[in-house]
N, CA, C and O atoms as a CHARMM CRD file, in Angstrom:
* protein
*
  256
    1    1 MET  N     98.35300  96.11100  95.24500 PROA 1      0.00000
    2    1 MET  CA    96.91400  96.24700  95.34300 PROA 1      0.00000
    3    1 MET  C     96.40300  95.43500  96.54200 PROA 1      0.00000
    4    1 MET  O     96.81000  94.29100  96.74500 PROA 1      0.00000
    5    2 LYS  N     95.51700  96.03400  97.32200 PROA 2      0.00000
    6    2 LYS  CA    94.97100  95.39600  98.52100 PROA 2      0.00000
    7    2 LYS  C     94.01800  94.26200  98.14000 PROA 2      0.00000
    8    2 LYS  O     93.19200  94.39700  97.23700 PROA 2      0.00000
    9    3 LYS  N     94.15600  93.15600  98.84400 PROA 3      0.00000
   10    3 LYS  CA    93.26300  92.01800  98.63600 PROA 3      0.00000
   11    3 LYS  C     91.89500  92.35900  99.22800 PROA 3      0.00000
   12    3 LYS  O     91.79800  92.77500 100.38200 PROA 3      0.00000
   13    4 ILE  N     90.86300  92.18300  98.44900 PROA 4      0.00000
   14    4 ILE  CA    89.50300  92.47600  98.89400 PROA 4      0.00000
   15    4 ILE  C     88.98400  91.31200  99.73700 PROA 4      0.00000
   16    4 ILE  O     89.11000  90.14900  99.35200 PROA 4      0.00000
   17    5 THR  N     88.41000  91.63300 100.87200 PROA 5      0.00000
   18    5 THR  CA    87.89900  90.60700 101.78300 PROA 5      0.00000
   19    5 THR  C     86.37100  90.69200 101.87400 PROA 5      0.00000
   20    5 THR  O     85.75200  91.63400 101.37900 PROA 5      0.00000
   21    6 MET  N     85.79200  89.69100 102.51300 PROA 6      0.00000
   22    6 MET  CA    84.34200  89.70400 102.73600 PROA 6      0.00000
   23    6 MET  C     83.95300  90.89200 103.61100 PROA 6      0.00000
   24    6 MET  O     82.85800  91.43900 103.47800 PROA 6      0.00000
   25    7 LYS  N     84.84400  91.28000 104.49200 PROA 7      0.00000
   26    7 LYS  CA    84.58400  92.43600 105.35500 PROA 7      0.00000
   27    7 LYS  C     84.44600  93.70800 104.51300 PROA 7      0.00000
   28    7 LYS  O     83.59100  94.54900 104.79200 PROA 7      0.00000
   29    8 ASP  N     85.28700  93.84600 103.48400 PROA 8      0.00000
   30    8 ASP  CA    85.21100  94.99900 102.58400 PROA 8      0.00000
   31    8 ASP  C     83.87600  95.01000 101.83400 PROA 8      0.00000
   32    8 ASP  O     83.24100  96.05400 101.68700 PROA 8      0.00000
   33    9 ILE  N     83.47100  93.84700 101.37200 PROA 9      0.00000
   34    9 ILE  CA    82.19900  93.73600 100.65100 PROA 9      0.00000
   35    9 ILE  C     81.04300  94.07400 101.58700 PROA 9      0.00000
   36    9 ILE  O     80.11800  94.78700 101.20000 PROA 9      0.00000
   37   10 ALA  N     81.09400  93.56500 102.81000 PROA 10     0.00000
   38   10 ALA  CA    80.04200  93.84000 103.79500 PROA 10     0.00000
   39   10 ALA  C     79.91000  95.33900 104.05500 PROA 10     0.00000
   40   10 ALA  O     78.80300  95.87300 104.13200 PROA 10     0.00000
   41   11 LYS  N     81.03600  95.99700 104.18600 PROA 11     0.00000
   42   11 LYS  CA    81.02400  97.44500 104.43700 PROA 11     0.00000
   43   11 LYS  C     80.40400  98.18400 103.25100 PROA 11     0.00000
   44   11 LYS  O     79.58400  99.08300 103.43500 PROA 11     0.00000
   45   12 GLU  N     80.79600  97.80700 102.04300 PROA 12     0.00000
   46   12 GLU  CA    80.28200  98.44400 100.82700 PROA 12     0.00000
   47   12 GLU  C     78.77300  98.21600 100.67300 PROA 12     0.00000
   48   12 GLU  O     78.03600  99.12800 100.29800 PROA 12     0.00000
   49   13 ALA  N     78.32700  96.99500 100.96400 PROA 13     0.00000
   50   13 ALA  CA    76.91400  96.64100 100.79200 PROA 13     0.00000
   51   13 ALA  C     76.05900  96.97500 102.01500 PROA 13     0.00000
   52   13 ALA  O     74.83300  96.86400 101.97900 PROA 13     0.00000
   53   14 LYS  N     76.72700  97.38800 103.10200 PROA 14     0.00000
   54   14 LYS  CA    76.03100  97.72700 104.35300 PROA 14     0.00000
   55   14 LYS  C     75.24500  96.53200 104.91600 PROA 14     0.00000
   56   14 LYS  O     74.07700  96.64000 105.28900 PROA 14     0.00000
   57   15 VAL  N     75.94700  95.38600 104.95700 PROA 15     0.00000
   58   15 VAL  CA    75.38700  94.16600 105.54600 PROA 15     0.00000
   59   15 VAL  C     76.46200  93.54200 106.42700 PROA 15     0.00000
   60   15 VAL  O     77.59000  94.03400 106.47000 PROA 15     0.00000
   61   16 SER  N     76.12700  92.47400 107.12300 PROA 16     0.00000
   62   16 SER  CA    77.11100  91.81400 107.97800 PROA 16     0.00000
   63   16 SER  C     78.05500  90.93500 107.15500 PROA 16     0.00000
   64   16 SER  O     77.73700  90.52400 106.03900 PROA 16     0.00000
   65   17 THR  N     79.21300  90.66200 107.73200 PROA 17     0.00000
   66   17 THR  CA    80.18000  89.77200 107.09100 PROA 17     0.00000
   67   17 THR  C     79.57600  88.38000 106.93700 PROA 17     0.00000
   68   17 THR  O     79.81800  87.70600 105.93600 PROA 17     0.00000
   69   18 ALA  N     78.79900  87.95000 107.91600 PROA 18     0.00000
   70   18 ALA  CA    78.14600  86.63600 107.84200 PROA 18     0.00000
   71   18 ALA  C     77.20700  86.56700 106.64100 PROA 18     0.00000
   72   18 ALA  O     77.16200  85.55400 105.94300 PROA 18     0.00000
   73   19 THR  N     76.46300  87.63600 106.40300 PROA 19     0.00000
   74   19 THR  CA    75.55100  87.67000 105.25900 PROA 19     0.00000
   75   19 THR  C     76.32500  87.52800 103.95800 PROA 19     0.00000
   76   19 THR  O     75.91600  86.78200 103.06800 PROA 19     0.00000
   77   20 VAL  N     77.43600  88.23500 103.84500 PROA 20     0.00000
   78   20 VAL  CA    78.28300  88.13200 102.65000 PROA 20     0.00000
   79   20 VAL  C     78.76600  86.69600 102.48300 PROA 20     0.00000
   80   20 VAL  O     78.72400  86.14800 101.38200 PROA 20     0.00000
   81   21 SER  N     79.21700  86.09600 103.56000 PROA 21     0.00000
   82   21 SER  CA    79.70200  84.71900 103.51500 PROA 21     0.00000
   83   21 SER  C     78.60700  83.76400 103.05000 PROA 21     0.00000
   84   21 SER  O     78.84700  82.91700 102.19000 PROA 21     0.00000
   85   22 TYR  N     77.41100  83.89400 103.61000 PROA 22     0.00000
   86   22 TYR  CA    76.29500  83.03000 103.21900 PROA 22     0.00000
   87   22 TYR  C     76.00300  83.15500 101.72100 PROA 22     0.00000
   88   22 TYR  O     75.77600  82.15700 101.03700 PROA 22     0.00000
   89   23 ILE  N     76.01300  84.37800 101.23300 PROA 23     0.00000
   90   23 ILE  CA    75.68300  84.61500  99.82700 PROA 23     0.00000
   91   23 ILE  C     76.78200  84.09800  98.90500 PROA 23     0.00000
   92   23 ILE  O     76.49700  83.39400  97.93700 PROA 23     0.00000
   93   24 LEU  N     78.02900  84.44000  99.19500 PROA 24     0.00000
   94   24 LEU  CA    79.12800  84.02300  98.31700 PROA 24     0.00000
   95   24 LEU  C     79.36400  82.51900  98.34900 PROA 24     0.00000
   96   24 LEU  O     79.88300  81.94700  97.38900 PROA 24     0.00000
   97   25 ASN  N     78.98500  81.87900  99.45100 PROA 25     0.00000
   98   25 ASN  CA    79.15500  80.42700  99.56000 PROA 25     0.00000
   99   25 ASN  C     77.86000  79.66900  99.26400 PROA 25     0.00000
  100   25 ASN  O     77.77500  78.46200  99.49200 PROA 25     0.00000
  101   26 SER  N     76.86500  80.37600  98.76000 PROA 26     0.00000
  102   26 SER  CA    75.58100  79.78400  98.35800 PROA 26     0.00000
  103   26 SER  C     74.93900  78.93200  99.44900 PROA 26     0.00000
  104   26 SER  O     74.48700  77.81500  99.19300 PROA 26     0.00000
  105   27 VAL  N     74.90300  79.46600 100.66100 PROA 27     0.00000
  106   27 VAL  CA    74.25800  78.76300 101.77600 PROA 27     0.00000
  107   27 VAL  C     72.75000  78.99600 101.66500 PROA 27     0.00000
  108   27 VAL  O     72.26300  80.11000 101.86000 PROA 27     0.00000
  109   28 GLU  N     72.03300  77.93300 101.35000 PROA 28     0.00000
  110   28 GLU  CA    70.58800  78.03900 101.11700 PROA 28     0.00000
  111   28 GLU  C     69.76400  77.99300 102.39900 PROA 28     0.00000
  112   28 GLU  O     68.58900  78.36000 102.38500 PROA 28     0.00000
  113   29 SER  N     70.35500  77.55100 103.50000 PROA 29     0.00000
  114   29 SER  CA    69.59900  77.41900 104.74800 PROA 29     0.00000
  115   29 SER  C     69.25900  78.76800 105.38000 PROA 29     0.00000
  116   29 SER  O     68.44200  78.83000 106.29900 PROA 29     0.00000
  117   30 GLN  N     69.86600  79.82500 104.90700 PROA 30     0.00000
  118   30 GLN  CA    69.59200  81.16400 105.42500 PROA 30     0.00000
  119   30 GLN  C     68.59200  81.86500 104.51100 PROA 30     0.00000
  120   30 GLN  O     68.72100  81.81200 103.28800 PROA 30     0.00000
  121   31 SER  N     67.60400  82.51400 105.09900 PROA 31     0.00000
  122   31 SER  CA    66.62900  83.23500 104.27700 PROA 31     0.00000
  123   31 SER  C     67.11700  84.66800 104.08500 PROA 31     0.00000
  124   31 SER  O     66.98300  85.51800 104.96500 PROA 31     0.00000
  125   32 ILE  N     67.68000  84.90300 102.91700 PROA 32     0.00000
  126   32 ILE  CA    68.23200  86.21400 102.57700 PROA 32     0.00000
  127   32 ILE  C     67.47200  86.71700 101.35800 PROA 32     0.00000
  128   32 ILE  O     67.30200  85.99100 100.37900 PROA 32     0.00000
  129   33 SER  N     67.02000  87.95600 101.42400 PROA 33     0.00000
  130   33 SER  CA    66.21300  88.50400 100.33200 PROA 33     0.00000
  131   33 SER  C     67.02700  88.62200  99.04400 PROA 33     0.00000
  132   33 SER  O     68.25000  88.75500  99.06400 PROA 33     0.00000
  133   34 GLU  N     66.30700  88.56800  97.93300 PROA 34     0.00000
  134   34 GLU  CA    66.95200  88.71000  96.62100 PROA 34     0.00000
  135   34 GLU  C     67.60700  90.08400  96.49900 PROA 34     0.00000
  136   34 GLU  O     68.65400  90.22600  95.86700 PROA 34     0.00000
  137   35 ASP  N     66.98400  91.09100  97.10800 PROA 35     0.00000
  138   35 ASP  CA    67.53100  92.44800  97.08300 PROA 35     0.00000
  139   35 ASP  C     68.90400  92.48600  97.76100 PROA 35     0.00000
  140   35 ASP  O     69.83800  93.10100  97.24700 PROA 35     0.00000
  141   36 THR  N     69.01700  91.83100  98.90600 PROA 36     0.00000
  142   36 THR  CA    70.28900  91.78900  99.63400 PROA 36     0.00000
  143   36 THR  C     71.32900  91.00800  98.84400 PROA 36     0.00000
  144   36 THR  O     72.48600  91.42000  98.76100 PROA 36     0.00000
  145   37 LYS  N     70.92100  89.88200  98.26300 PROA 37     0.00000
  146   37 LYS  CA    71.85100  89.08900  97.45000 PROA 37     0.00000
  147   37 LYS  C     72.40300  89.92100  96.29800 PROA 37     0.00000
  148   37 LYS  O     73.60100  89.90200  96.01600 PROA 37     0.00000
  149   38 GLU  N     71.50900  90.64900  95.64200 PROA 38     0.00000
  150   38 GLU  CA    71.91700  91.49000  94.51600 PROA 38     0.00000
  151   38 GLU  C     72.87000  92.59200  94.97700 PROA 38     0.00000
  152   38 GLU  O     73.86500  92.87700  94.30900 PROA 38     0.00000
  153   39 LYS  N     72.56600  93.20800  96.11500 PROA 39     0.00000
  154   39 LYS  CA    73.40300  94.27000  96.66300 PROA 39     0.00000
  155   39 LYS  C     74.81500  93.75600  96.95800 PROA 39     0.00000
  156   39 LYS  O     75.80000  94.43200  96.65900 PROA 39     0.00000
  157   40 VAL  N     74.91000  92.56900  97.54100 PROA 40     0.00000
  158   40 VAL  CA    76.20700  91.97600  97.87800 PROA 40     0.00000
  159   40 VAL  C     76.97900  91.62400  96.61100 PROA 40     0.00000
  160   40 VAL  O     78.17700  91.89400  96.51900 PROA 40     0.00000
  161   41 MET  N     76.30400  91.02500  95.63900 PROA 41     0.00000
  162   41 MET  CA    76.98200  90.63900  94.40000 PROA 41     0.00000
  163   41 MET  C     77.47300  91.86800  93.63400 PROA 41     0.00000
  164   41 MET  O     78.55100  91.83600  93.04000 PROA 41     0.00000
  165   42 LYS  N     76.69800  92.94200  93.64500 PROA 42     0.00000
  166   42 LYS  CA    77.12300  94.18200  92.98300 PROA 42     0.00000
  167   42 LYS  C     78.33100  94.78300  93.69400 PROA 42     0.00000
  168   42 LYS  O     79.25300  95.27500  93.04300 PROA 42     0.00000
  169   43 ALA  N     78.33000  94.74500  95.01800 PROA 43     0.00000
  170   43 ALA  CA    79.46700  95.26200  95.78600 PROA 43     0.00000
  171   43 ALA  C     80.71700  94.43800  95.49800 PROA 43     0.00000
  172   43 ALA  O     81.80300  94.99300  95.33000 PROA 43     0.00000
  173   44 ALA  N     80.56900  93.12100  95.44200 PROA 44     0.00000
  174   44 ALA  CA    81.70600  92.23900  95.15300 PROA 44     0.00000
  175   44 ALA  C     82.27000  92.54100  93.76900 PROA 44     0.00000
  176   44 ALA  O     83.48600  92.59200  93.58200 PROA 44     0.00000
  177   45 GLN  N     81.39000  92.73700  92.81300 PROA 45     0.00000
  178   45 GLN  CA    81.82600  93.04300  91.45200 PROA 45     0.00000
  179   45 GLN  C     82.49500  94.41800  91.39600 PROA 45     0.00000
  180   45 GLN  O     83.53300  94.57700  90.75400 PROA 45     0.00000
  181   46 LYS  N     81.91100  95.39600  92.05700 PROA 46     0.00000
  182   46 LYS  CA    82.46400  96.75400  92.07000 PROA 46     0.00000
  183   46 LYS  C     83.87700  96.77000  92.65100 PROA 46     0.00000
  184   46 LYS  O     84.74700  97.49600  92.16900 PROA 46     0.00000
  185   47 LEU  N     84.09800  95.96300  93.69100 PROA 47     0.00000
  186   47 LEU  CA    85.40200  95.91900  94.35700 PROA 47     0.00000
  187   47 LEU  C     86.36800  94.93000  93.70000 PROA 47     0.00000
  188   47 LEU  O     87.50000  94.76800  94.15400 PROA 47     0.00000
  189   48 ASN  N     85.91500  94.27200  92.63400 PROA 48     0.00000
  190   48 ASN  CA    86.72800  93.26800  91.92800 PROA 48     0.00000
  191   48 ASN  C     87.15100  92.13500  92.84900 PROA 48     0.00000
  192   48 ASN  O     88.30900  91.71800  92.85000 PROA 48     0.00000
  193   49 TYR  N     86.19900  91.64200  93.63100 PROA 49     0.00000
  194   49 TYR  CA    86.46600  90.53500  94.55100 PROA 49     0.00000
  195   49 TYR  C     86.77300  89.26700  93.77300 PROA 49     0.00000
  196   49 TYR  O     86.05300  88.90700  92.84200 PROA 49     0.00000
  197   50 ILE  N     87.84900  88.59500  94.16400 PROA 50     0.00000
  198   50 ILE  CA    88.22100  87.31000  93.57400 PROA 50     0.00000
  199   50 ILE  C     88.29700  86.30200  94.70300 PROA 50     0.00000
  200   50 ILE  O     89.03500  86.48900  95.67000 PROA 50     0.00000
  201   51 ARG  N     87.53200  85.23700  94.57400 PROA 51     0.00000
  202   51 ARG  CA    87.50000  84.18600  95.60100 PROA 51     0.00000
  203   51 ARG  C     88.85800  83.49800  95.68200 PROA 51     0.00000
  204   51 ARG  O     89.48100  83.20200  94.66200 PROA 51     0.00000
  205   52 ASN  N     89.30600  83.25100  96.90700 PROA 52     0.00000
  206   52 ASN  CA    90.57000  82.55900  97.14300 PROA 52     0.00000
  207   52 ASN  C     90.31900  81.05500  97.04500 PROA 52     0.00000
  208   52 ASN  O     89.81900  80.43800  97.98500 PROA 52     0.00000
  209   53 LEU  N     90.67100  80.47500  95.90300 PROA 53     0.00000
  210   53 LEU  CA    90.40500  79.05400  95.67300 PROA 53     0.00000
  211   53 LEU  C     91.25000  78.15900  96.56500 PROA 53     0.00000
  212   53 LEU  O     90.82600  77.05500  96.90400 PROA 53     0.00000
  213   54 ASN  N     92.44100  78.61500  96.95300 PROA 54     0.00000
  214   54 ASN  CA    93.28600  77.82300  97.84800 PROA 54     0.00000
  215   54 ASN  C     92.61200  77.64700  99.20800 PROA 54     0.00000
  216   54 ASN  O     92.61400  76.54900  99.76400 PROA 54     0.00000
  217   55 ALA  N     92.04500  78.70800  99.73600 PROA 55     0.00000
  218   55 ALA  CA    91.36000  78.63500 101.03200 PROA 55     0.00000
  219   55 ALA  C     90.14000  77.72500 100.91900 PROA 55     0.00000
  220   55 ALA  O     89.85800  76.94700 101.83100 PROA 55     0.00000
  221   56 ARG  N     89.43600  77.81800  99.83500 PROA 56     0.00000
  222   56 ARG  CA    88.24500  76.99500  99.61800 PROA 56     0.00000
  223   56 ARG  C     88.63000  75.51500  99.56300 PROA 56     0.00000
  224   56 ARG  O     87.93200  74.66500 100.11800 PROA 56     0.00000
  225   57 THR  N     89.74700  75.21100  98.88700 PROA 57     0.00000
  226   57 THR  CA    90.21900  73.83300  98.77400 PROA 57     0.00000
  227   57 THR  C     90.61300  73.28600 100.14200 PROA 57     0.00000
  228   57 THR  O     90.28000  72.15000 100.47900 PROA 57     0.00000
  229   58 LEU  N     91.32000  74.09000 100.92600 PROA 58     0.00000
  230   58 LEU  CA    91.72200  73.65600 102.26300 PROA 58     0.00000
  231   58 LEU  C     90.50600  73.35200 103.12800 PROA 58     0.00000
  232   58 LEU  O     90.49000  72.35600 103.85100 PROA 58     0.00000
  233   59 LYS  N     89.49800  74.19800 103.05800 PROA 59     0.00000
  234   59 LYS  CA    88.28100  73.99400 103.84200 PROA 59     0.00000
  235   59 LYS  C     87.60400  72.68500 103.43600 PROA 59     0.00000
  236   59 LYS  O     87.12200  71.94000 104.28900 PROA 59     0.00000
  237   60 ALA  N     87.57000  72.41200 102.14000 PROA 60     0.00000
  238   60 ALA  CA    86.92800  71.19300 101.64800 PROA 60     0.00000
  239   60 ALA  C     87.69200  69.94300 102.08300 PROA 60     0.00000
  240   60 ALA  O     87.09000  68.90300 102.34900 PROA 60     0.00000
  241   61 GLU  N     89.00700  70.04800 102.15200 PROA 61     0.00000
  242   61 GLU  CA    89.83700  68.90600 102.53500 PROA 61     0.00000
  243   61 GLU  C     89.84000  68.65900 104.03500 PROA 61     0.00000
  244   61 GLU  O     90.01300  67.52200 104.47500 PROA 61     0.00000
  245   62 ASN  N     89.64800  69.71700 104.83100 PROA 62     0.00000
  246   62 ASN  CA    89.72300  69.61100 106.28800 PROA 62     0.00000
  247   62 ASN  C     88.46000  70.14400 106.95700 PROA 62     0.00000
  248   62 ASN  O     88.52200  71.14500 107.67000 PROA 62     0.00000
  249   63 PRO  N     87.32400  69.50000 106.74300 PROA 63     0.00000
  250   63 PRO  CA    86.11100  70.01000 107.40100 PROA 63     0.00000
  251   63 PRO  C     86.21000  69.85800 108.91300 PROA 63     0.00000
  252   63 PRO  O     86.69800  68.84900 109.42200 PROA 63     0.00000
  253   64 SER  N     85.73400  70.88600 109.62300 PROA 64     0.00000
  254   64 SER  CA    85.83300  70.81300 111.09000 PROA 64     0.00000
  255   64 SER  C     84.59200  70.24900 111.70800 PROA 64     0.00000
  256   64 SER  O     84.51300  70.12200 112.93000 PROA 64     0.00000
């Protein structure tokens, strides 16, 4: 089974990959409409997106 990426979610929701990243990572500094947030979350759920916790841990340990 193919691993679902933020790019896949962006394509499904018809938004940018950056927008998907902001929403999935709960970045509050970006003004994103509730409609867009809902669209992205529905696309992620539809595609059975599972966050890669290993990548998240590495990012937290090695901030650039």
